[in-house]
C-alpha positions in Angstrom: -9.6 16.4 -31.9 -11.4 19.3 -33.6 -8.0 20.7 -34.7 -6.8 17.3 -35.8 -3.8 17.3 -38.1 -3.1 14.2 -40.2 0.2 12.5 -39.4 1.6 12.9 -42.9 1.4 16.7 -42.5 3.6 16.5 -39.5 6.3 14.8 -41.5 9.0 16.9 -43.1 9.1 16.9 -46.9 12.4 15.1 -46.8 11.0 12.4 -44.4 8.1 11.7 -46.7 10.4 11.7 -49.7 12.6 9.1 -48.0 9.6 6.9 -47.2 8.5 7.1 -50.8 12.0 6.2 -52.1 12.3 3.3 -49.7 9.0 1.9 -50.7 9.5 2.4 -54.5 12.9 0.6 -54.2 11.0 -2.5 -52.9 9.3 -2.8 -56.4 12.6 -3.7 -58.1 12.5 -7.2 -56.6 9.1 -6.9 -55.2 8.7 -7.5 -51.4 6.0 -4.9 -50.9 3.7 -7.7 -49.5 4.5 -10.9 -47.7 4.3 -13.0 -50.8 7.7 -11.7 -51.7 7.3 -12.4 -55.4 10.6 -10.6 -56.1 9.6 -9.6 -59.7 10.9 -6.4 -61.2 7.7 -4.3 -61.3 9.7 -1.3 -62.6 10.6 -3.5 -65.6 7.0 -4.4 -66.2 7.0 -7.8 -64.5 4.0 -8.9 -62.5 3.7 -11.2 -59.5 0.7 -12.5 -57.7 -1.0 -9.1 -57.6 -0.7 -8.7 -61.4 0.3 -5.1 -61.0 3.5 -3.6 -62.5 4.9 -0.1 -62.0 1.6 1.8 -61.7 -1.5 1.1 -59.7 -4.9 0.3 -61.3 -8.0 2.1 -60.0 -11.4 0.6 -60.5 -13.7 3.2 -59.0 -13.7 6.1 -56.6 -16.6 7.8 -54.9 -18.1 9.1 -51.7 -19.0 5.9 -49.9 -21.9 5.8 -47.4 -21.9 2.1 -46.7 -18.7 2.0 -44.5 -18.5 2.2 -40.7 -20.5 5.2 -39.4 -17.4 6.7 -37.9 -15.8 6.8 -41.4 -19.0 8.0 -43.2 -20.1 10.9 -41.0 -22.3 13.2 -43.0 -20.1 13.7 -46.0 -19.1 10.1 -46.8 -15.8 8.3 -46.9 -13.7 9.2 -50.0 -13.1 5.7 -51.2 -10.7 4.5 -53.9 -10.9 0.9 -55.0 -7.6 -0.4 -56.3 -7.7 -3.3 -58.8 -6.4 -6.7 -58.0 -5.3 -7.9 -54.5 -2.6 -9.9 -52.8 -5.2 -12.4 -51.6 -7.3 -14.7 -53.7 -10.5 -15.2 -51.7 -12.7 -17.7 -53.4 -15.8 -16.0 -52.0 -14.8 -12.4 -52.8 -17.8 -10.1 -53.2 -15.7 -7.6 -55.2 -14.3 -10.3 -57.5 -14.7 -8.2 -60.7 -12.2 -5.8 -59.1 -10.0 -8.0 -57.0 -9.8 -11.0 -59.3 -10.8 -9.8 -62.8 -8.9 -6.5 -62.5 -11.6 -4.1 -63.6 -10.0 -0.6 -63.7 -7.4 1.5 -65.5 -3.8 2.2 -65.0 -3.3 5.3 -62.9 0.0 7.2 -62.4 0.8 9.3 -59.4 -0.4 12.5 -60.9 -3.8 11.1 -61.8 -4.1 9.4 -58.4 -3.3 12.6 -56.6 -6.1 14.4 -58.6 -8.6 11.7 -57.6 -7.6 12.1 -53.9 -8.0 15.9 -54.1 -11.3 15.5 -56.0 -12.7 13.4 -53.2 -11.6 16.0 -50.7 -13.3 18.7 -52.7 -16.6 16.7 -52.6 -16.7 16.8 -48.8 -15.2 13.5 -47.8 -14.1 13.0 -44.2 -11.2 10.8 -45.2 -9.5 9.1 -48.1 -10.3 5.4 -47.8 -7.8 3.3 -49.8 -9.2 -0.2 -50.5 -6.8 -3.0 -51.2 -3.7 -0.8 -50.8 -1.2 -3.4 -49.8 0.3 -4.1 -53.3 0.3 -0.4 -54.3 1.6 1.2 -51.1 4.6 2.8 -52.9 2.4 4.3 -55.5 0.0 5.7 -52.9 2.8 7.5 -51.1 4.1 8.8 -54.4 0.7 10.3 -55.1 0.3 11.5 -51.5 3.3 13.8 -51.8 1.7 15.5 -54.8 -1.7 15.8 -53.1 -0.2 17.1 -49.9 1.6 19.9 -51.7 -1.7 20.8 -53.3 -3.7 21.1 -50.1 -4.7 17.6 -49.0 -5.8 17.8 -45.3 -7.8 14.5 -44.7 -6.7 11.4 -42.8 -5.8 8.4 -44.9 -7.5 5.0 -44.2 -5.4 1.9 -45.0 -8.2 -0.6 -45.7 -6.5 -3.9 -46.3 -7.2 -7.7 -46.2 -4.8 -8.0 -43.3 -2.0 -9.8 -45.2 0.5 -7.0 -44.8 4.2 -7.0 -44.1 5.2 -5.7 -40.7 8.5 -4.4 -42.0 6.9 -2.5 -44.9 4.3 -1.0 -42.5 7.2 0.2 -40.4 8.7 2.0 -43.4 5.4 3.8 -43.9 4.9 4.9 -40.3 3.5 8.4 -40.2 1.6 8.1 -43.5 -1.7 6.7 -42.2 -3.9 7.8 -39.3 -6.5 5.0 -39.6 -5.7 1.4 -40.2 -8.6 -0.9 -41.1 -7.5 -4.4 -41.7 -9.6 -7.5 -42.1 -8.8 -10.4 -39.8 -10.2 -13.1 -42.1 -9.0 -16.4 -40.6 -7.3 -17.8 -37.5 -6.4 -21.1 -39.3 -3.7 -21.3 -41.9 -5.0 -24.4 -43.6 -8.4 -22.7 -44.2 -6.7 -19.5 -45.3 -4.8 -21.6 -47.9 -7.9 -23.4 -49.0 -10.1 -20.3 -49.5 -7.6 -17.5 -50.1 -4.5 -19.3 -51.4 -2.2 -18.0 -48.7 -0.2 -20.3 -46.5 0.8 -18.1 -43.5 -2.1 -15.7 -43.1 -2.7 -16.0 -39.4 0.9 -15.3 -38.2 1.4 -12.5 -40.8 -1.9 -10.9 -40.0 -1.3 -10.9 -36.2 2.1 -9.3 -36.7 0.7 -6.7 -39.1 -2.2 -5.7 -36.8 0.1 -5.4 -33.8 2.3 -3.0 -35.8 -0.8 -1.0 -36.9 -1.9 -0.7 -33.4 1.5 0.4 -32.2 1.4 3.2 -34.7 -2.1 4.6 -34.2 -3.6 3.1 -31.0 -7.3 2.8 -30.3 -9.8 4.6 -32.5 -10.4 8.2 -31.6 -13.4 10.1 -32.9 -14.3 13.8 -32.8 -17.3 15.5 -31.4 -19.3 14.8 -34.6 -18.6 11.1 -34.3 -16.1 11.0 -37.1 -12.9 8.9 -36.9 -9.7 10.8 -36.8 -7.1 8.3 -35.8 -6.7 4.7 -34.7 -7.3 1.0 -35.5 -10.6 -0.5 -36.8 -10.6 -4.2 -37.3 -13.1 -6.0 -39.5 -14.0 -9.6 -39.1 -16.4 -11.3 -41.5 -18.3 -14.3 -40.0 -18.2 -17.2 -42.4 -20.5 -20.3 -42.3 -19.4 -23.3 -40.2 -16.9 -21.2 -38.3 -14.5 -21.2 -41.2 -13.2 -17.8 -40.1 -12.2 -19.1 -36.7 -13.9 -16.1 -35.0 -13.3 -17.0 -31.3 -9.5 -17.2 -31.8 -9.5 -13.9 -33.6 -11.4 -12.3 -30.7 -9.1 -13.9 -28.2 -6.1 -12.3 -30.0 -7.7 -8.9 -30.0 -8.7 -9.0 -26.4 -5.4 -10.3 -25.2 -2.8 -8.8 -27.5 -4.4 -5.6 -28.9 -6.9 -3.8 -26.6 -10.4 -4.3 -25.2 -11.1 -0.8 -26.5 -10.5 -2.0 -30.0 -13.2 -1.0 -32.5 -14.2 -4.3 -34.0 -16.8 -4.6 -36.8 -18.2 -8.1 -36.7 -19.8 -8.4 -40.1 -22.8 -10.6 -41.0 -23.1 -9.8 -44.6 -21.5 -12.9 -46.1 -23.2 -14.4 -49.1 -21.9 -17.0 -51.6 -20.2 -15.2 -54.4 -17.6 -15.8 -57.1 -16.4 -19.4 -56.6 -18.0 -20.0 -53.2 -20.4 -22.6 -54.6 -17.4 -24.8 -55.4 -17.3 -25.4 -51.6 -20.4 -26.8 -50.0 -19.4 -25.4 -46.6 -19.4 -21.9 -48.1 -22.5 -22.2 -50.3 -25.0 -20.6 -47.8 -25.3 -17.5 -45.8 -24.6 -17.5 -42.1 -27.4 -18.1 -39.6 -28.4 -15.6 -37.0 -27.3 -18.1 -34.4 -23.8 -18.2 -35.9 -23.5 -14.5 -35.9 -24.9 -14.0 -32.3 -22.4 -16.6 -31.0 -19.5 -14.5 -32.2 -21.0 -11.2 -30.9 -21.7 -12.8 -27.5 -18.2 -14.2 -27.3 -16.8 -10.8 -28.1 -18.9 -9.3 -25.3 -17.8 -12.0 -22.9 -14.1 -11.2 -23.7 -14.8 -7.5 -22.8 -15.0 -6.0 -26.3 -17.7 -3.4 -26.8 -16.8 -1.0 -29.6 -18.0 -1.3 -33.2 -20.7 -3.9 -33.0 -24.0 -4.2 -31.2 -25.5 -7.0 -29.1 -28.4 -7.9 -31.3 
């Protein structure tokens, strides 16, 4: 993998242009994400994501707090997009995802940000909350590619992604990193205001895996291509961890890189829900890790 070439460099200019045009067309009656708001974002209308024609960028930097395989020695070139197509009541980045901190960024400016991160030694371009601005990302990618971009792109989403839209974008991303937040639709509706999360998330992750397969790393331990799944353990088993793990083991791959995260802490509106108003216990976390081990998963977490 030392001579790794990102997928988007293998696409012809016309193919990438067609992908861009197909995605941009979805903004006219927006169905970019599964909420299908059908607003005219070209005309300045805003749906659930509160984003019109252009993306909003909150921050961008070399991030050293991501998975080790993304960080390497140089860091992950991370771009945080404002707003989100979920509404997690415990969001730790709520000033970005709910309050919309950031500024409008057209394709030219976004391309410059991407190339700047490459120039600073990033191992990849890590696009956080990309779902609602996927057309804008591809629009900027074309500019950046023509100006020398050579890094893999990371699609770092909340897992509420359209299978059909992901198919349109096939060949753009080498690394997919979705959250699998819940395995219970009622709880997803209560805490993230989305009614069909579990079915949509399963379909999306299956499509992501079809496109990129299991995670492949180079001799330096840096991710080049593949699927990384994140799962945040919530108090009182609100995230339905065992069912998520069953899905991964049975429908994806036992070689899946699964980051079982223990860093939940009550934030934003979490204190409105007594069941979310505390951190998880070590026992709760170990139960999930041990269950993953029992189901044959090994990559991305440690038996602590």
